[in-house]
Biopython code that builds the backbone (N, CA, C, O; Angstrom):
import numpy as np
from Bio.PDB.StructureBuilder import StructureBuilder

atoms = [
    (1, "MET", "N", (25.232, 0.514, -13.886)),
    (1, "MET", "CA", (24.350, 1.470, -13.230)),
    (1, "MET", "C", (23.032, 0.809, -12.818)),
    (1, "MET", "O", (22.595, 0.939, -11.674)),
    (2, "ILE", "N", (22.400, 0.094, -13.766)),
    (2, "ILE", "CA", (21.149, -0.582, -13.439)),
    (2, "ILE", "C", (21.398, -1.659, -12.399)),
    (2, "ILE", "O", (20.589, -1.837, -11.487)),
    (3, "ALA", "N", (22.500, -2.378, -12.520)),
    (3, "ALA", "CA", (22.828, -3.414, -11.538)),
    (3, "ALA", "C", (23.011, -2.805, -10.156)),
    (3, "ALA", "O", (22.599, -3.404, -9.163)),
    (4, "ASP", "N", (23.624, -1.623, -10.070)),
    (4, "ASP", "CA", (23.799, -0.946, -8.785)),
    (4, "ASP", "C", (22.450, -0.565, -8.183)),
    (4, "ASP", "O", (22.233, -0.743, -6.985)),
    (5, "LYS", "N", (21.542, -0.039, -9.009)),
    (5, "LYS", "CA", (20.209, 0.338, -8.515)),
    (5, "LYS", "C", (19.448, -0.891, -8.039)),
    (5, "LYS", "O", (18.777, -0.851, -7.008)),
    (6, "PHE", "N", (19.553, -1.986, -8.793)),
    (6, "PHE", "CA", (18.891, -3.220, -8.378)),
    (6, "PHE", "C", (19.459, -3.712, -7.058)),
    (6, "PHE", "O", (18.697, -4.111, -6.176)),
    (7, "GLU", "N", (20.759, -3.694, -6.900)),
    (7, "GLU", "CA", (21.380, -4.161, -5.657)),
    (7, "GLU", "C", (20.951, -3.286, -4.483)),
    (7, "GLU", "O", (20.673, -3.801, -3.400)),
    (8, "GLN", "N", (20.895, -1.980, -4.682)),
    (8, "GLN", "CA", (20.441, -1.076, -3.614)),
    (8, "GLN", "C", (18.984, -1.370, -3.264)),
    (8, "GLN", "O", (18.618, -1.384, -2.088)),
    (9, "TYR", "N", (18.160, -1.603, -4.270)),
    (9, "TYR", "CA", (16.757, -1.951, -4.037)),
    (9, "TYR", "C", (16.660, -3.270, -3.266)),
    (9, "TYR", "O", (15.893, -3.384, -2.309)),
    (10, "ARG", "N", (17.436, -4.254, -3.688)),
    (10, "ARG", "CA", (17.415, -5.561, -3.033)),
    (10, "ARG", "C", (17.834, -5.465, -1.568)),
    (10, "ARG", "O", (17.241, -6.115, -0.708)),
    (11, "ARG", "N", (18.846, -4.661, -1.286)),
    (11, "ARG", "CA", (19.324, -4.495, 0.094)),
    (11, "ARG", "C", (18.340, -3.703, 0.944)),
    (11, "ARG", "O", (18.346, -3.829, 2.168)),
    (12, "ALA", "N", (17.503, -2.898, 0.325)),
    (12, "ALA", "CA", (16.491, -2.084, 1.021)),
    (12, "ALA", "C", (17.130, -1.129, 2.013)),
    (12, "ALA", "O", (16.594, -0.909, 3.099)),
    (13, "ASP", "N", (18.279, -0.558, 1.646)),
    (13, "ASP", "CA", (18.953, 0.358, 2.563)),
    (13, "ASP", "C", (19.024, 1.789, 2.022)),
    (13, "ASP", "O", (19.726, 2.632, 2.582)),
    (14, "ALA", "N", (18.306, 2.058, 0.946)),
    (14, "ALA", "CA", (18.285, 3.422, 0.401)),
    (14, "ALA", "C", (17.456, 4.315, 1.317)),
    (14, "ALA", "O", (16.589, 3.822, 2.039)),
    (15, "PRO", "N", (17.708, 5.602, 1.299)),
    (15, "PRO", "CA", (16.869, 6.506, 2.089)),
    (15, "PRO", "C", (15.407, 6.385, 1.658)),
    (15, "PRO", "O", (15.111, 6.222, 0.474)),
    (16, "LEU", "N", (14.508, 6.464, 2.621)),
    (16, "LEU", "CA", (13.083, 6.355, 2.310)),
    (16, "LEU", "C", (12.585, 7.618, 1.620)),
    (16, "LEU", "O", (12.991, 8.722, 1.983)),
    (17, "PRO", "N", (11.709, 7.466, 0.628)),
    (17, "PRO", "CA", (11.134, 8.662, 0.004)),
    (17, "PRO", "C", (10.204, 9.373, 0.974)),
    (17, "PRO", "O", (9.769, 8.788, 1.967)),
    (18, "LYS", "N", (9.905, 10.606, 0.694)),
    (18, "LYS", "CA", (9.004, 11.390, 1.553)),
    (18, "LYS", "C", (7.544, 11.016, 1.328)),
    (18, "LYS", "O", (6.706, 11.213, 2.208)),
    (19, "VAL", "N", (7.236, 10.468, 0.134)),
    (19, "VAL", "CA", (5.847, 10.138, -0.198)),
    (19, "VAL", "C", (5.732, 8.685, -0.645)),
    (19, "VAL", "O", (6.708, 8.045, -1.036)),
    (20, "ASN", "N", (4.515, 8.198, -0.571)),
    (20, "ASN", "CA", (4.163, 6.848, -0.963)),
    (20, "ASN", "C", (3.006, 6.963, -1.958)),
    (20, "ASN", "O", (2.131, 7.808, -1.773)),
    (21, "ARG", "N", (2.978, 6.141, -3.001)),
    (21, "ARG", "CA", (1.880, 6.170, -3.972)),
    (21, "ARG", "C", (0.892, 5.054, -3.671)),
    (21, "ARG", "O", (1.291, 3.909, -3.459)),
    (22, "ILE", "N", (-0.395, 5.383, -3.650)),
    (22, "ILE", "CA", (-1.454, 4.398, -3.408)),
    (22, "ILE", "C", (-2.564, 4.589, -4.443)),
    (22, "ILE", "O", (-2.687, 5.646, -5.061)),
    (23, "TRP", "N", (-3.373, 3.527, -4.614)),
    (23, "TRP", "CA", (-4.537, 3.555, -5.505)),
    (23, "TRP", "C", (-5.785, 3.372, -4.647)),
    (23, "TRP", "O", (-6.256, 2.244, -4.501)),
    (24, "PRO", "N", (-6.331, 4.435, -4.079)),
    (24, "PRO", "CA", (-7.530, 4.282, -3.252)),
    (24, "PRO", "C", (-8.763, 4.012, -4.113)),
    (24, "PRO", "O", (-8.848, 4.454, -5.259)),
    (25, "LEU", "N", (-9.707, 3.285, -3.542)),
    (25, "LEU", "CA", (-10.990, 3.016, -4.193)),
    (25, "LEU", "C", (-12.055, 3.813, -3.455)),
    (25, "LEU", "O", (-12.270, 3.622, -2.258)),
    (26, "TYR", "N", (-12.729, 4.719, -4.188)),
    (26, "TYR", "CA", (-13.699, 5.641, -3.611)),
    (26, "TYR", "C", (-15.145, 5.193, -3.776)),
    (26, "TYR", "O", (-16.056, 5.888, -3.326)),
    (27, "GLY", "N", (-15.374, 4.051, -4.410)),
    (27, "GLY", "CA", (-16.728, 3.553, -4.628)),
    (27, "GLY", "C", (-16.699, 2.435, -5.650)),
    (27, "GLY", "O", (-15.629, 2.019, -6.093)),
    (28, "ALA", "N", (-17.875, 1.947, -6.026)),
    (28, "ALA", "CA", (-17.982, 0.836, -6.972)),
    (28, "ALA", "C", (-17.488, 1.237, -8.353)),
    (28, "ALA", "O", (-17.722, 2.355, -8.811)),
    (29, "GLY", "N", (-16.804, 0.312, -9.006)),
    (29, "GLY", "CA", (-16.377, 0.512, -10.383)),
    (29, "GLY", "C", (-14.948, 0.999, -10.508)),
    (29, "GLY", "O", (-14.431, 1.716, -9.651)),
    (30, "PHE", "N", (-14.320, 0.584, -11.613)),
    (30, "PHE", "CA", (-12.939, 0.990, -11.872)),
    (30, "PHE", "C", (-12.796, 2.503, -12.028)),
    (30, "PHE", "O", (-11.718, 3.049, -11.798)),
    (31, "GLU", "N", (-13.873, 3.179, -12.417)),
    (31, "GLU", "CA", (-13.804, 4.640, -12.550)),
    (31, "GLU", "C", (-13.598, 5.335, -11.204)),
    (31, "GLU", "O", (-13.271, 6.521, -11.168)),
    (32, "ASN", "N", (-13.784, 4.617, -10.102)),
    (32, "ASN", "CA", (-13.566, 5.179, -8.764)),
    (32, "ASN", "C", (-12.236, 4.746, -8.152)),
    (32, "ASN", "O", (-12.011, 4.923, -6.955)),
    (33, "LEU", "N", (-11.367, 4.183, -8.972)),
    (33, "LEU", "CA", (-10.049, 3.749, -8.510)),
    (33, "LEU", "C", (-9.039, 4.856, -8.791)),
    (33, "LEU", "O", (-8.820, 5.229, -9.944)),
    (34, "GLY", "N", (-8.433, 5.371, -7.744)),
    (34, "GLY", "CA", (-7.490, 6.481, -7.886)),
    (34, "GLY", "C", (-8.224, 7.802, -8.087)),
    (34, "GLY", "O", (-9.439, 7.891, -7.911)),
    (35, "VAL", "N", (-7.468, 8.813, -8.454)),
    (35, "VAL", "CA", (-8.027, 10.135, -8.737)),
    (35, "VAL", "C", (-7.728, 10.429, -10.197)),
    (35, "VAL", "O", (-6.569, 10.489, -10.609)),
    (36, "ASN", "N", (-8.779, 10.609, -10.967)),
    (36, "ASN", "CA", (-8.638, 10.795, -12.421)),
    (36, "ASN", "C", (-7.857, 9.642, -13.058)),
    (36, "ASN", "O", (-7.069, 9.846, -13.982)),
    (37, "GLY", "N", (-8.092, 8.421, -12.543)),
    (37, "GLY", "CA", (-7.439, 7.244, -13.097)),
    (37, "GLY", "C", (-5.978, 7.089, -12.732)),
    (37, "GLY", "O", (-5.280, 6.260, -13.317)),
    (38, "GLU", "N", (-5.509, 7.859, -11.794)),
    (38, "GLU", "CA", (-4.093, 7.830, -11.397)),
    (38, "GLU", "C", (-3.958, 7.551, -9.901)),
    (38, "GLU", "O", (-4.880, 7.824, -9.133)),
    (39, "PRO", "N", (-2.798, 7.002, -9.482)),
    (39, "PRO", "CA", (-2.558, 6.868, -8.045)),
    (39, "PRO", "C", (-2.381, 8.241, -7.415)),
    (39, "PRO", "O", (-2.199, 9.239, -8.112)),
    (40, "ILE", "N", (-2.436, 8.279, -6.101)),
    (40, "ILE", "CA", (-2.196, 9.534, -5.380)),
    (40, "ILE", "C", (-0.956, 9.368, -4.514)),
    (40, "ILE", "O", (-0.541, 8.251, -4.205)),
    (41, "GLU", "N", (-0.376, 10.487, -4.131)),
    (41, "GLU", "CA", (0.772, 10.465, -3.229)),
    (41, "GLU", "C", (0.319, 10.867, -1.834)),
    (41, "GLU", "O", (-0.415, 11.839, -1.655)),
    (42, "VAL", "N", (0.765, 10.110, -0.864)),
    (42, "VAL", "CA", (0.485, 10.387, 0.545)),
    (42, "VAL", "C", (1.824, 10.403, 1.282)),
    (42, "VAL", "O", (2.795, 9.821, 0.798)),
    (43, "PRO", "N", (1.894, 11.052, 2.431)),
    (43, "PRO", "CA", (3.154, 11.049, 3.180)),
    (43, "PRO", "C", (3.577, 9.629, 3.556)),
    (43, "PRO", "O", (2.738, 8.776, 3.846)),
    (44, "MET", "N", (4.874, 9.393, 3.548)),
    (44, "MET", "CA", (5.395, 8.102, 3.992)),
    (44, "MET", "C", (4.961, 7.902, 5.442)),
    (44, "MET", "O", (5.130, 8.802, 6.265)),
    (45, "PRO", "N", (4.401, 6.730, 5.767)),
    (45, "PRO", "CA", (3.934, 6.525, 7.142)),
    (45, "PRO", "C", (5.074, 6.566, 8.158)),
    (45, "PRO", "O", (6.193, 6.136, 7.879)),
    (46, "GLU", "N", (4.772, 7.079, 9.306)),
    (46, "GLU", "CA", (5.700, 7.010, 10.446)),
    (46, "GLU", "C", (5.536, 5.631, 11.064)),
    (46, "GLU", "O", (4.458, 5.044, 10.976)),
    (47, "PHE", "N", (6.574, 5.105, 11.683)),
    (47, "PHE", "CA", (6.454, 3.828, 12.373)),
    (47, "PHE", "C", (6.971, 3.991, 13.787)),
    (47, "PHE", "O", (7.907, 4.748, 14.047)),
    (48, "GLY", "N", (6.337, 3.260, 14.699)),
    (48, "GLY", "CA", (6.673, 3.373, 16.115)),
    (48, "GLY", "C", (7.714, 2.370, 16.552)),
    (48, "GLY", "O", (8.193, 1.573, 15.745)),
    (49, "PRO", "N", (8.072, 2.403, 17.831)),
    (49, "PRO", "CA", (9.128, 1.535, 18.348)),
    (49, "PRO", "C", (8.778, 0.049, 18.300)),
    (49, "PRO", "O", (9.676, -0.793, 18.326)),
    (50, "ASP", "N", (7.488, -0.287, 18.229)),
    (50, "ASP", "CA", (7.097, -1.693, 18.166)),
    (50, "ASP", "C", (6.425, -2.031, 16.824)),
    (50, "ASP", "O", (5.550, -2.894, 16.750)),
    (51, "GLU", "N", (6.859, -1.327, 15.769)),
    (51, "GLU", "CA", (6.296, -1.542, 14.438)),
    (51, "GLU", "C", (7.394, -1.723, 13.393)),
    (51, "GLU", "O", (8.547, -1.343, 13.598)),
    (52, "LEU", "N", (7.003, -2.311, 12.276)),
    (52, "LEU", "CA", (7.866, -2.437, 11.103)),
    (52, "LEU", "C", (7.342, -1.521, 10.011)),
    (52, "LEU", "O", (6.145, -1.239, 9.963)),
    (53, "LEU", "N", (8.212, -1.058, 9.142)),
    (53, "LEU", "CA", (7.809, -0.369, 7.928)),
    (53, "LEU", "C", (8.217, -1.272, 6.781)),
    (53, "LEU", "O", (9.375, -1.679, 6.686)),
    (54, "VAL", "N", (7.255, -1.590, 5.897)),
    (54, "VAL", "CA", (7.526, -2.506, 4.803)),
    (54, "VAL", "C", (7.326, -1.827, 3.458)),
    (54, "VAL", "O", (6.530, -0.899, 3.319)),
    (55, "ARG", "N", (8.062, -2.310, 2.483)),
    (55, "ARG", "CA", (7.914, -1.876, 1.094)),
    (55, "ARG", "C", (7.126, -2.959, 0.370)),
    (55, "ARG", "O", (7.511, -4.128, 0.392)),
    (56, "HIS", "N", (6.041, -2.582, -0.262)),
    (56, "HIS", "CA", (5.262, -3.540, -1.055)),
    (56, "HIS", "C", (5.944, -3.686, -2.411)),
    (56, "HIS", "O", (5.939, -2.760, -3.222)),
    (57, "ASP", "N", (6.520, -4.836, -2.644)),
    (57, "ASP", "CA", (7.234, -5.084, -3.893)),
    (57, "ASP", "C", (6.286, -5.524, -5.008)),
    (57, "ASP", "O", (6.487, -5.183, -6.174)),
    (58, "ALA", "N", (5.271, -6.273, -4.647)),
    (58, "ALA", "CA", (4.271, -6.728, -5.615)),
    (58, "ALA", "C", (2.984, -6.989, -4.861)),
    (58, "ALA", "O", (3.002, -7.341, -3.681)),
    (59, "CYS", "N", (1.875, -6.816, -5.544)),
    (59, "CYS", "CA", (0.580, -7.033, -4.913)),
    (59, "CYS", "C", (-0.336, -7.728, -5.900)),
    (59, "CYS", "O", (-0.515, -7.272, -7.029)),
    (60, "GLY", "N", (-0.909, -8.830, -5.464)),
    (60, "GLY", "CA", (-1.887, -9.530, -6.293)),
    (60, "GLY", "C", (-3.283, -9.139, -5.875)),
    (60, "GLY", "O", (-3.566, -8.951, -4.692)),
    (61, "HIS", "N", (-4.140, -9.020, -6.846)),
    (61, "HIS", "CA", (-5.551, -8.775, -6.545)),
    (61, "HIS", "C", (-6.316, -10.054, -6.825)),
    (61, "HIS", "O", (-6.174, -10.657, -7.890)),
    (62, "CYS", "N", (-7.117, -10.457, -5.874)),
    (62, "CYS", "CA", (-7.849, -11.702, -5.991)),
    (62, "CYS", "C", (-9.326, -11.414, -6.236)),
    (62, "CYS", "O", (-9.732, -10.262, -6.387)),
    (63, "PHE", "N", (-10.114, -12.473, -6.274)),
    (63, "PHE", "CA", (-11.531, -12.313, -6.572)),
    (63, "PHE", "C", (-12.243, -11.472, -5.519)),
    (63, "PHE", "O", (-13.186, -10.753, -5.848)),
    (64, "SER", "N", (-11.811, -11.545, -4.254)),
    (64, "SER", "CA", (-12.470, -10.718, -3.233)),
    (64, "SER", "C", (-12.242, -9.231, -3.510)),
    (64, "SER", "O", (-13.123, -8.417, -3.234)),
    (65, "ASP", "N", (-11.080, -8.864, -4.049)),
    (65, "ASP", "CA", (-10.841, -7.469, -4.439)),
    (65, "ASP", "C", (-11.772, -7.071, -5.586)),
    (65, "ASP", "O", (-12.325, -5.972, -5.583)),
    (66, "ILE", "N", (-11.943, -7.955, -6.557)),
    (66, "ILE", "CA", (-12.829, -7.671, -7.685)),
    (66, "ILE", "C", (-14.259, -7.482, -7.191)),
    (66, "ILE", "O", (-14.973, -6.606, -7.679)),
    (67, "LYS", "N", (-14.683, -8.298, -6.223)),
    (67, "LYS", "CA", (-16.033, -8.142, -5.670)),
    (67, "LYS", "C", (-16.196, -6.783, -4.994)),
    (67, "LYS", "O", (-17.258, -6.169, -5.094)),
    (68, "VAL", "N", (-15.156, -6.306, -4.305)),
    (68, "VAL", "CA", (-15.224, -4.981, -3.674)),
    (68, "VAL", "C", (-15.297, -3.900, -4.747)),
    (68, "VAL", "O", (-16.056, -2.941, -4.605)),
    (69, "ILE", "N", (-14.521, -4.042, -5.815)),
    (69, "ILE", "CA", (-14.582, -3.060, -6.901)),
    (69, "ILE", "C", (-15.982, -3.039, -7.510)),
    (69, "ILE", "O", (-16.510, -1.966, -7.805)),
    (70, "GLN", "N", (-16.586, -4.206, -7.700)),
    (70, "GLN", "CA", (-17.921, -4.268, -8.293)),
    (70, "GLN", "C", (-18.995, -3.741, -7.353)),
    (70, "GLN", "O", (-19.891, -3.016, -7.786)),
    (71, "ALA", "N", (-18.921, -4.094, -6.077)),
    (71, "ALA", "CA", (-19.987, -3.745, -5.130)),
    (71, "ALA", "C", (-19.775, -2.404, -4.446)),
    (71, "ALA", "O", (-20.742, -1.739, -4.074)),
    (72, "GLY", "N", (-18.535, -2.003, -4.279)),
    (72, "GLY", "CA", (-18.258, -0.748, -3.583)),
    (72, "GLY", "C", (-18.847, -0.732, -2.180)),
    (72, "GLY", "O", (-18.663, -1.674, -1.410)),
    (73, "GLN", "N", (-19.543, 0.322, -1.860)),
    (73, "GLN", "CA", (-20.110, 0.552, -0.532)),
    (73, "GLN", "C", (-21.094, -0.541, -0.105)),
    (73, "GLN", "O", (-21.282, -0.762, 1.091)),
    (74, "SER", "N", (-21.721, -1.223, -1.060)),
    (74, "SER", "CA", (-22.707, -2.242, -0.695)),
    (74, "SER", "C", (-22.071, -3.593, -0.362)),
    (74, "SER", "O", (-22.781, -4.523, 0.022)),
    (75, "HIS", "N", (-20.749, -3.721, -0.501)),
    (75, "HIS", "CA", (-20.070, -4.971, -0.134)),
    (75, "HIS", "C", (-20.218, -5.171, 1.372)),
    (75, "HIS", "O", (-20.022, -4.224, 2.134)),
    (76, "PRO", "N", (-20.562, -6.392, 1.821)),
    (76, "PRO", "CA", (-20.806, -6.610, 3.261)),
    (76, "PRO", "C", (-19.614, -6.360, 4.174)),
    (76, "PRO", "O", (-19.803, -6.157, 5.373)),
    (77, "ARG", "N", (-18.400, -6.368, 3.650)),
    (77, "ARG", "CA", (-17.233, -6.138, 4.504)),
    (77, "ARG", "C", (-16.797, -4.679, 4.532)),
    (77, "ARG", "O", (-15.857, -4.330, 5.246)),
    (78, "ILE", "N", (-17.467, -3.826, 3.767)),
    (78, "ILE", "CA", (-17.135, -2.399, 3.769)),
    (78, "ILE", "C", (-18.088, -1.705, 4.733)),
    (78, "ILE", "O", (-19.298, -1.672, 4.509)),
    (79, "TYR", "N", (-17.549, -1.168, 5.778)),
    (79, "TYR", "CA", (-18.349, -0.600, 6.867)),
    (79, "TYR", "C", (-18.188, 0.909, 6.986)),
    (79, "TYR", "O", (-18.595, 1.487, 7.994)),
    (80, "ARG", "N", (-17.610, 1.558, 5.991)),
    (80, "ARG", "CA", (-17.379, 2.993, 6.098)),
    (80, "ARG", "C", (-17.753, 3.685, 4.795)),
    (80, "ARG", "O", (-17.970, 3.041, 3.769)),
    (81, "ASP", "N", (-17.822, 4.973, 4.859)),
    (81, "ASP", "CA", (-18.121, 5.805, 3.696)),
    (81, "ASP", "C", (-16.875, 5.857, 2.822)),
    (81, "ASP", "O", (-15.896, 6.518, 3.168)),
    (82, "MET", "N", (-16.913, 5.164, 1.695)),
    (82, "MET", "CA", (-15.731, 5.069, 0.842)),
    (82, "MET", "C", (-15.380, 6.390, 0.174)),
    (82, "MET", "O", (-14.214, 6.611, -0.155)),
    (83, "LYS", "N", (-16.337, 7.264, -0.034)),
    (83, "LYS", "CA", (-16.025, 8.578, -0.633)),
    (83, "LYS", "C", (-15.157, 9.391, 0.327)),
    (83, "LYS", "O", (-14.195, 10.034, -0.093)),
    (84, "ALA", "N", (-15.499, 9.361, 1.612)),
    (84, "ALA", "CA", (-14.757, 10.128, 2.618)),
    (84, "ALA", "C", (-13.524, 9.384, 3.122)),
    (84, "ALA", "O", (-12.525, 10.004, 3.487)),
    (85, "ASP", "N", (-13.597, 8.065, 3.141)),
    (85, "ASP", "CA", (-12.520, 7.240, 3.697)),
    (85, "ASP", "C", (-12.301, 6.047, 2.772)),
    (85, "ASP", "O", (-12.737, 4.939, 3.083)),
    (86, "PRO", "N", (-11.626, 6.257, 1.632)),
    (86, "PRO", "CA", (-11.480, 5.190, 0.643)),
    (86, "PRO", "C", (-10.651, 4.026, 1.172)),
    (86, "PRO", "O", (-9.932, 4.146, 2.165)),
    (87, "ILE", "N", (-10.772, 2.911, 0.489)),
    (87, "ILE", "CA", (-9.989, 1.731, 0.852)),
    (87, "ILE", "C", (-8.874, 1.524, -0.173)),
    (87, "ILE", "O", (-8.958, 2.008, -1.302)),
    (88, "VAL", "N", (-7.846, 0.808, 0.229)),
    (88, "VAL", "CA", (-6.775, 0.427, -0.682)),
    (88, "VAL", "C", (-6.811, -1.097, -0.774)),
    (88, "VAL", "O", (-6.664, -1.800, 0.225)),
    (89, "LEU", "N", (-7.009, -1.584, -1.984)),
    (89, "LEU", "CA", (-7.136, -3.018, -2.210)),
    (89, "LEU", "C", (-5.781, -3.708, -2.166)),
    (89, "LEU", "O", (-4.731, -3.066, -2.211)),
    (90, "GLY", "N", (-5.832, -5.026, -2.077)),
    (90, "GLY", "CA", (-4.624, -5.830, -2.182)),
    (90, "GLY", "C", (-4.140, -6.331, -0.842)),
    (90, "GLY", "O", (-3.523, -5.592, -0.075)),
    (91, "HIS", "N", (-4.418, -7.573, -0.567)),
    (91, "HIS", "CA", (-3.951, -8.170, 0.680)),
    (91, "HIS", "C", (-3.036, -9.358, 0.422)),
    (91, "HIS", "O", (-2.599, -10.021, 1.363)),
    (92, "GLU", "N", (-2.742, -9.632, -0.845)),
    (92, "GLU", "CA", (-1.803, -10.685, -1.209)),
    (92, "GLU", "C", (-0.525, -9.997, -1.676)),
    (92, "GLU", "O", (-0.376, -9.655, -2.849)),
    (93, "VAL", "N", (0.391, -9.802, -0.731)),
    (93, "VAL", "CA", (1.514, -8.898, -0.951)),
    (93, "VAL", "C", (2.852, -9.619, -0.796)),
    (93, "VAL", "O", (3.027, -10.455, 0.090)),
    (94, "SER", "N", (3.787, -9.276, -1.672)),
    (94, "SER", "CA", (5.183, -9.633, -1.497)),
    (94, "SER", "C", (5.860, -8.369, -0.977)),
    (94, "SER", "O", (5.750, -7.312, -1.600)),
    (95, "LEU", "N", (6.550, -8.460, 0.141)),
    (95, "LEU", "CA", (7.088, -7.246, 0.748)),
    (95, "LEU", "C", (8.489, -7.437, 1.284)),
    (95, "LEU", "O", (8.978, -8.558, 1.427)),
    (96, "THR", "N", (9.125, -6.312, 1.576)),
    (96, "THR", "CA", (10.459, -6.276, 2.159)),
    (96, "THR", "C", (10.425, -5.334, 3.352)),
    (96, "THR", "O", (9.904, -4.223, 3.252)),
    (97, "VAL", "N", (10.972, -5.766, 4.471)),
    (97, "VAL", "CA", (11.073, -4.897, 5.648)),
    (97, "VAL", "C", (12.160, -3.857, 5.370)),
    (97, "VAL", "O", (13.299, -4.212, 5.065)),
    (98, "VAL", "N", (11.806, -2.572, 5.477)),
    (98, "VAL", "CA", (12.783, -1.507, 5.207)),
    (98, "VAL", "C", (13.151, -0.710, 6.458)),
    (98, "VAL", "O", (14.134, 0.032, 6.449)),
    (99, "ALA", "N", (12.378, -0.854, 7.527)),
    (99, "ALA", "CA", (12.709, -0.168, 8.783)),
    (99, "ALA", "C", (12.127, -0.959, 9.947)),
    (99, "ALA", "O", (11.049, -1.546, 9.845)),
    (100, "VAL", "N", (12.856, -0.961, 11.044)),
    (100, "VAL", "CA", (12.458, -1.732, 12.222)),
    (100, "VAL", "C", (12.439, -0.812, 13.437)),
    (100, "VAL", "O", (13.405, -0.098, 13.705)),
    (101, "GLY", "N", (11.328, -0.840, 14.166)),
    (101, "GLY", "CA", (11.218, -0.048, 15.386)),
    (101, "GLY", "C", (12.211, -0.506, 16.436)),
    (101, "GLY", "O", (12.616, -1.668, 16.460)),
    (102, "ASP", "N", (12.598, 0.416, 17.302)),
    (102, "ASP", "CA", (13.648, 0.137, 18.299)),
    (102, "ASP", "C", (13.323, -1.059, 19.192)),
    (102, "ASP", "O", (14.228, -1.823, 19.529)),
    (103, "LYS", "N", (12.068, -1.247, 19.585)),
    (103, "LYS", "CA", (11.706, -2.365, 20.460)),
    (103, "LYS", "C", (11.783, -3.715, 19.766)),
    (103, "LYS", "O", (11.776, -4.751, 20.432)),
    (104, "LEU", "N", (11.856, -3.723, 18.435)),
    (104, "LEU", "CA", (11.899, -4.981, 17.687)),
    (104, "LEU", "C", (13.297, -5.356, 17.231)),
    (104, "LEU", "O", (13.509, -6.461, 16.730)),
    (105, "LYS", "N", (14.237, -4.468, 17.394)),
    (105, "LYS", "CA", (15.617, -4.755, 16.977)),
    (105, "LYS", "C", (16.265, -5.700, 17.974)),
    (105, "LYS", "O", (16.079, -5.574, 19.184)),
    (106, "SER", "N", (17.029, -6.651, 17.446)),
    (106, "SER", "CA", (17.730, -7.573, 18.325)),
    (106, "SER", "C", (19.089, -6.967, 18.690)),
    (106, "SER", "O", (19.642, -6.148, 17.957)),
    (107, "GLU", "N", (19.580, -7.373, 19.785)),
    (107, "GLU", "CA", (20.877, -6.863, 20.266)),
    (107, "GLU", "C", (22.002, -7.470, 19.490)),
    (107, "GLU", "O", (23.166, -7.164, 19.749)),
]
sb = StructureBuilder()
sb.init_structure("model")
sb.init_model(0)
sb.init_chain("A")
sb.init_seg("    ")
for serial, (resi, resn, name, xyz) in enumerate(atoms, 1):
    if name == "N":
        sb.init_residue(resn, " ", resi, " ")
    sb.init_atom(name, np.array(xyz, "f"), 0.0, 1.0, " ", f" {name:<3s}", serial, name[0])
structure = sb.get_structure()
């Protein structure tokens, strides 16, 4: 049973869930990560004919992410109101393509 689930995960051909879980950062400090210390669920993104949809299998956080957590809104690369428009950290990602837009599919 577990081997079957792993194989389905590896193939990335299971139906997509309706929601995606993210850990938004609403300001400086770990206390502003997520909502009540938990991730939130958002609708699964739609993808267009010239886009890919990817599954994030693993995400590393580096020192630049830690600096954003420490500085929050005062970080020089943050240009928006994090309370109203939070950011999601993690740009060092291992991913799997799970859907391909029609314009990107090969014949």
